[in-house]
N, C-alpha and C positions, 0 to 999 in steps of 0.2 A: 504493500499499499504506499509505503514511504518513497519507494523508488518510482512507482507510477506517478506519483504527485510531483516528484523532483523532475521527471523527464517532461511532464506537462508544462512546468514552469519554463524549463529551458527552450522548448518548442515555441512558447509564447513569445519569450523574449526574442529568440532567433526571428521570428516573423516580424515583429516589430521594427528590429533592426533592418531586415531586408526591405520592408516597405519604406522606412526612411531613406535608406540608400537610394532605392528606385526613384522616390519622389525628388531626392536632392539631385540625381543625375539628370531626371526629367526636367527640371528647371533651369538646367545650365543653358545659356543661350547658345544656340547653334547645334546643340546635340539631340539625338534621340534615336529612334527607331529606324531600321532599313527594312524594306519590304515592298511588294508591289500591290498590297492591299491599301488602297488609299481611302477606305471608308471613313468617313468623319473628318477628312483632312480637308484642307483649303489649298487651292492652286493658284499660284500667281505666275504671270509670263512677263519676261523682260526682254527688251531689244537687245540684240547682238550686233556689233559692228563687225563685219566679216568681209575680207577683200582678198584678192589673188595676189600671190607673189612668186614670181619666176625664180627657179632654182638655176642659177647660171652654173658653169662649169665646176664640178664638185669632186672632192678626193674620192678616188675609186679603187685604190690599191688594197689588198689583203682583205677582200670582201670573202665571206665564207661560202658565198653562192654568186655565180657569175652568168650573165646572159650571153646567148651566142645565136645570131641570126637576124632576120629582118622581120619586124612586125608592122604591118600596116593596120594601123588603128583608124576606123572610119570616122571617127569623131575627132581624135586629136593629131593625126598624122602619122608619119612613117618614122620608126626608129630602127637604125642599124647599129648592132651590137658586136664588135670585133673584141679580141681578147689576146692577152699577152702574159706569158709566165715564164719564169726561170725554171730550170731543171736541175736536178741533183742525182748523183749516183746513189744506189742503196748501199755500196760500201766503196770506199775510196782505196787507192792502190791496188786495183783488182787484179788477179792473177790471169791475164788474158789467154796464155798458152801460146804454143809456137804455130806459126803459119795458119793463122785463123781464116777462116772462110765463112761469110755470113750466108744464112740460108733463109732467114726473113726477120723483118723489122715491122713491128705492129705496134700502132698507137691506139690505146683504149681507154675510154673514159665511160663510166656508168651513167645511165639516164636515171631520173626519178621515175619510178613505175610501181605498178601494184598487180599482183595476179588476180585475174577475173575467172579463170577456170583451170583445172588440171585434169589430165587424162589417166587413165589407168596405167599407162606406160611411164608415167611420170613427166611428160612434156607438159608445159604450161602456157597458157594464153595471158599476155600481159596487156595493160593499158598504160600508156605513158603520161606522167603527170607534169605539171608546170611547162606545158607546150602552148604557146599562143599564136593565134593567126589560123590560117588554113590548116586543117587536119593533114591534108596530104601535100603540104608545101614542100618546096624543093629549093635548093641554094646552090650557088657556085662556091665551094669552100676550097680554100687554099690554105695550106699550113707551111710556113716558112722559118728557116733559121733566123732568129732575130740578131739585128745588128746594134740594139742598144743594150748597154749594160745597166741593169737595174740595180740601184744601191739601196740599202735599207737605211742609211744615214749619209749626213754630209757635214762638213765642219765649215763653220763662218766665224770669223773673228776669234778663233780659239775655242768656240763652243760647239758641240755636236748636236745636230737636230735630225728629227726624222725625215727621210726623203719622201715626199708625197708625190703621186701621179694622180692625174685628174682625167676626167670623162672625155675632155676635148683634145687629148694628145694622139689621136689615131694618126694624124699626118706624121708626127714625129717617128712613130714605129713603121708606118708605111713606107717612109722615105728611106729607112735604113735596113729594110728587110733584105736578106740574101737570097739571090736567085741562082740556081744552078747555071753556071757559065757555058755549059755545054748543051744542056736540054733546053734552058730558058723557062723550066717549069718549076713549080713547088714540090716540097718533099712528098706530098701525096700525089704522086704522078702515076698510079696505079692505072691500068688500061680501062678499068671499068668506070664509066662516067658517074655510076651511083657513089663513088668515093671522092669526086671532086666536081665535075661539071653539073651534075644533078643529085647532089647529095641530099639525103632525107633522113630524119630522125626515125629509125626502124623500131617498131614496137615487137619485132619477133623475138622470141627466145632463141639464143645461141647455142648450137651443140658442137662441142669440141670433142675431137676423137684422137687418142695418143695412144701409143704403145707402152706397155708395162715392160719390166725387165726379162719377162718371159716371151715378149714379142705379141702379147695378146691385145686387142683393142680395148680401151678404157674410155667410156662415155662419160662427159661432163656437161652439165647443162649450165648456162650462164645467163642471167637476167639481161634484158636489153642494154646495149651499150654502143657508143661510137667505136668502130673498128675501122682503122685506115692503115692500109700498107704503104710504108714509108720507103724512100729511095734507098736500096742496099748500097750502093755504091758510096753514097754520101756518108753513111755510118761505118762502113768498112774504113773509109779514110779518117773520118772524124773522130772515131772511138776506137775502134780495133787495132789501128795502125798508128794511133796517137803516140807521141812521146810519153814515156812512163810518168814524167813529171806533171804533165798536164791534167792526169787522172788522179793526182796523189792526194789532193786536199781540196775542200769546199770552195774556198775563196780563188784558187787557181782555176779550178774547173769552170766555175760561173764567169770567169773573165774570158776563158777559152771557148766555151760553149755558152753563149748568152741567152739562151733559151728559145721558145717557140712564139710566133705571131700567128694567130688564127684570123683569117680575113674572110668575111662573107660578102657576096654580091648576088644580084638578081641573077636566076637560072633562065635566061631567055624569057619568054612570056610566062613561065609557071608562077603560080602563086607562091608566096613564101611564107615562113613562119619562124618562131624563135623558140629556143628551150633556155630553161634555167638549169644549171649543171654545177656539180661539185668537182671543179677540175682537180682539186687536191687529191682525189682517189684515182686520178689518171696515172698512166705509167706508158713507158715505150719499152717493148719487151724485144731484146736482140737475141736470136737463136743462131747459133754457129757452130761450127766444128773446128777442132783445134788438136794439135799434138800435145801430149804432156812433156815430151822430151824430144827434140828435134834430132838429137844425136843417136838415139836408140829406137825410137819408133820408126815402123815401116811407113812409107808413103800412103799406104791404105789404112794405117791405124790412126783414126782421129776419133775423139769422143765428142759426144753432144755437150754443149755447154750454153749457158743462158746468162745475160748480163741485162739488168733492169736499171732504167733511168726514170726516176719519178718527177711528176710535174709538181714541184713545190719550190717555196721560195718566194720572192716578190712577184706580184701580180698586178694587173690593172685591167678594168673594164673600160672599153673604149667606145663611147656612144656617139652617134650623129643623128640629128633629128631634122626632119623636115615637118615643121608644124602647120596644122590647118589654119587658114586665115582667121577664123573666129577665135581659135585657142590662143593663138599668137597675140591678138589684139587685147583678149582679156587678161593675160598675165603680164603684158608689157605696158599696160595702162589701167592699173587698177584704180578703183575709187575709193580712196582712204578716208573720205569726208562722210559719205552716207552709205558707204558698202556697196558691193557688187551684186547684181541680181543672180548671177550664176558663180559658182566656186568651182574651178577646174583643179583637180588633183590628178597628178600623173608621176609615176616613179622615174628612176634614173635622173637624167639632167632635166628635169621637168618642172613641177610647179607644186605649191602648196597654199593652204588658206590661213590667213592670220584672222584671230577672234579676239575681239575686246569687249569685256562684259560691262559695257558702259550703262546699260539699263539698270543692271543691279548697283552699280556703283552710285547712281543718283538716288537709291532708296536704302542705302545701308544705315544711315542714322534713323530713318523711320522704323526700320526692322529691329534695330538693336533698343530703340526707346520702348517699342511695343512688346519686347521679348518674345518674338515669335521663334518657334522651334523648328529647325529643319529636319523633316523626316526623309526627304529624298530630292535630289536635284538631277535633272538630265538635260542633255542637248540631243535632239533628233535632226538628223541631216536627212532630208528627202532627195532623193534621186531624181533628176530630170529624166524621167522615162522616154520621153520623146527624143531627147537629143541622144541618148544611149541606144536608142533603136535603130539607128542609121546603120546602114550596111555599106560596106567598102566598094562594091561594084554592083550597080543595078543590072548590068548584063551578065554577071557571073552565074554559074549554074548554081553555086551554094552561096546565098546571101548572107554571110556571116556578120553577125553584130559584134561589137567591141566586147573583148573580155572585161570583165569587172573585177574589182579588187574584192577578195574575200573579207578584207578587213581594213579599217583605217584606225589612225592612232592620234590621239589628243594628247598633247604635252605641254608642259611650261616652255614657252618659246624664248622668253627673256632669258632663262638660265639653261636652256637646252636640257632639261631633266624631266622624267616622268612626274605626273602629278601624283599627290598622296593615294588617291583612289587606285591608280595602278599598283603602287606599291604595297597597299595594304591587301590586295585581292590575291589569295592564295589558292583559288579554285584551279581544277585541273581540267583538261581538254573534254569536251562533250562528244568527241568523235575519235576516230583513230588517228586524226592528224594531231601531232604534238603541238603544233602552232596555233592550235585552238584553246588555249589556256585563258584564264583571267576573264571568264564569261560574265562576272558581275560588273567588272568595270565595262566590258562590251566591245563596241565598235565592230561586231561581226554583222555582215550583211543580212538583212532580212529578205527572204525570197518570196515573191509572190507565187502562190500555189497554182495559179493559172497560166501565167506567162513565163514561169521558171526564170524570171529576171528579178534583179535586185529592185527594192521598193524604197528602203531607208537604212540608215546605220543609227544606232542609239548608243550614247556614251553616258555613264553614270559618273557625275563629279560631286557627290553628296559632301563628302569629307573636304574637298577643295573648298566648296562654298561654305562649309561650317567654319573653317579656318578664317576665312575672309572676315565673317560676320563676328566671330568670337574675339579676334585680335584686331583692334583698331590701327595697329602698327603694320599689319600685314599688307604686303603690296598686291593689288589686284593685277597680277601679271597678265600680259598678252599670252594667247594660247595658239599652239600651232596644230594644224590638221593635215595629216598626209596619207597616202596610199601606202599599205605595207605589205611585206610578204611574210613576216615572222614577228609575232608580238613579243616575242623574248629578247629581240634585239633592241636596246635602248640606247646604245651609244651613239654619237653623232659624228659625221664627216665634215671637214672644212670646205667651204667655198674658196675657189681660187682667188676671187675678188669679192671680199665682203661689202655690203651695203648697209643703209641706214636702218634696215629693217631685220635682216639676217646675216649671220656669219657662218652658219652651220646648218646642217639639216640631218634628221635621223637616218642612220646608216641603213635601216631595213627599207627606207623608200628609195634609196639608191639601187636596191638589188632588183626591186620588182619593175617590169616594163609597162605594167597597166595603169589605167586611170579611171576617173569618173566625172560626172558633172552633177553638183549638188545645188539646191536652191539656197540663195543667200539670205541675208537679214534685211535687205533692201525692201522698203514699202512701195515696190514696183508692181503695177497692175498685171504684169506678165508672170508673176508668182501666182500658182493656183491658191485658192482659199485653203487655209489649214496647213500649207506647206512651207511657209515662210519661216526661217530659222530664228527660234527664240530659245531663251533659257526658260525652263519650266522648273519651279520649285513648289514642292508640297510641304505646307506648314501645319504645325498644331499652334493655334493662336489662343492664348490664355484669355480667359473672360476678364 
């Protein structure tokens, strides 16, 4: 009886303390609940000053993913993506052997893909991911020995700085590419036009057949990848017959063999496309025969050997854009006073949107004085679906519309940092795509079930708004909005020439080639009812 009474008292005290704590938290200005149930809450909408900003040539070295190809965007224009990379031996000072003779040289770079079906014999059907433009697009692909030595750093005035490479440096690498003096061709000079003149990103599984030690065939199945036969005479001379000192150390080798330059062009009248690729997983495999000892081995005694060169080291995405007239006008002549009617987001050397929460700024004192409590705050960016429904070629058999970004990213533009809502969101991916994390923060495209096209992007910035309201000294920073490929990448890349608005842009937007057109916050009659950009905040208003 004593114990029961004691525990009842403890329970009563705990309940009172809990209720007091909750009430205390509830009455803190700017704090409270998070949820989508807005029953009993009052909504206020505030104007947002939003305008376009061009992303001029931007740092593009050492990206995790790089684009290769030509993407004809019917809304924004054409982007050509070339690529350059250093190369490295898997092991330096290799034992080449005596009298080496090359049998094959193969460049391989895996594609992003997924299995759609698998047969009983183990063969699989794949679909390629991160392909933009015509599904059956073709390219004229040329792979050259690079003539530019890419350095990781440089010295200036006695100080060491990181060496940056930019999206607009294609002419530099193209001018110094090395062409075979005899053939006048690039390294991928195979007789098959599918490896050069009419190259395409092939989704077929690759089957490799080799012989084991007993001479039996061994079948290995490989996921889709770029495979190019490279010029054997070049690698016989450049690698197998190289002076030993040139292959002895990384720094010497990178000066001796300065890397590869991938150049794409239109393949006749064929439609083209573009792929995102992880070139760091690429390699050059040299298979050859050599004697172990030239003095004792018979002429017919040569063993099979393999030497691998990895595509690693300094890299750069080299982008060239031909912008559509409307897009170029919009990003080069933004309305910074009343905002733009349309916001153009595009990755690469593209564009972003600048947002100023001026409507909220004008009401901050009123909100604080009335002790309104923020439950949730959102920005909803509606897509101009008519613009995004344009097709590249009205006469084409397949009238393909522009690829849409799966995601947009809202960040603190003044400091080039994520907003607090991004940092606080620990939610995991809602799909098998690891890039689809932070679903509470949002920015994921909402797809119309009928058209299967995007309708809007919604981003939650509740904690960001709470901080502005609670702390009168907190700066109401400008926000940036970009199209992105991977939400986990928050670092920024530097512009070649900074301006009064931006000096950097998120690295993830440099990676993606796609873009979209959104309605802005301008009070124009051309913006459909209900689709104007506004900040919406749900409050609890104390009586």
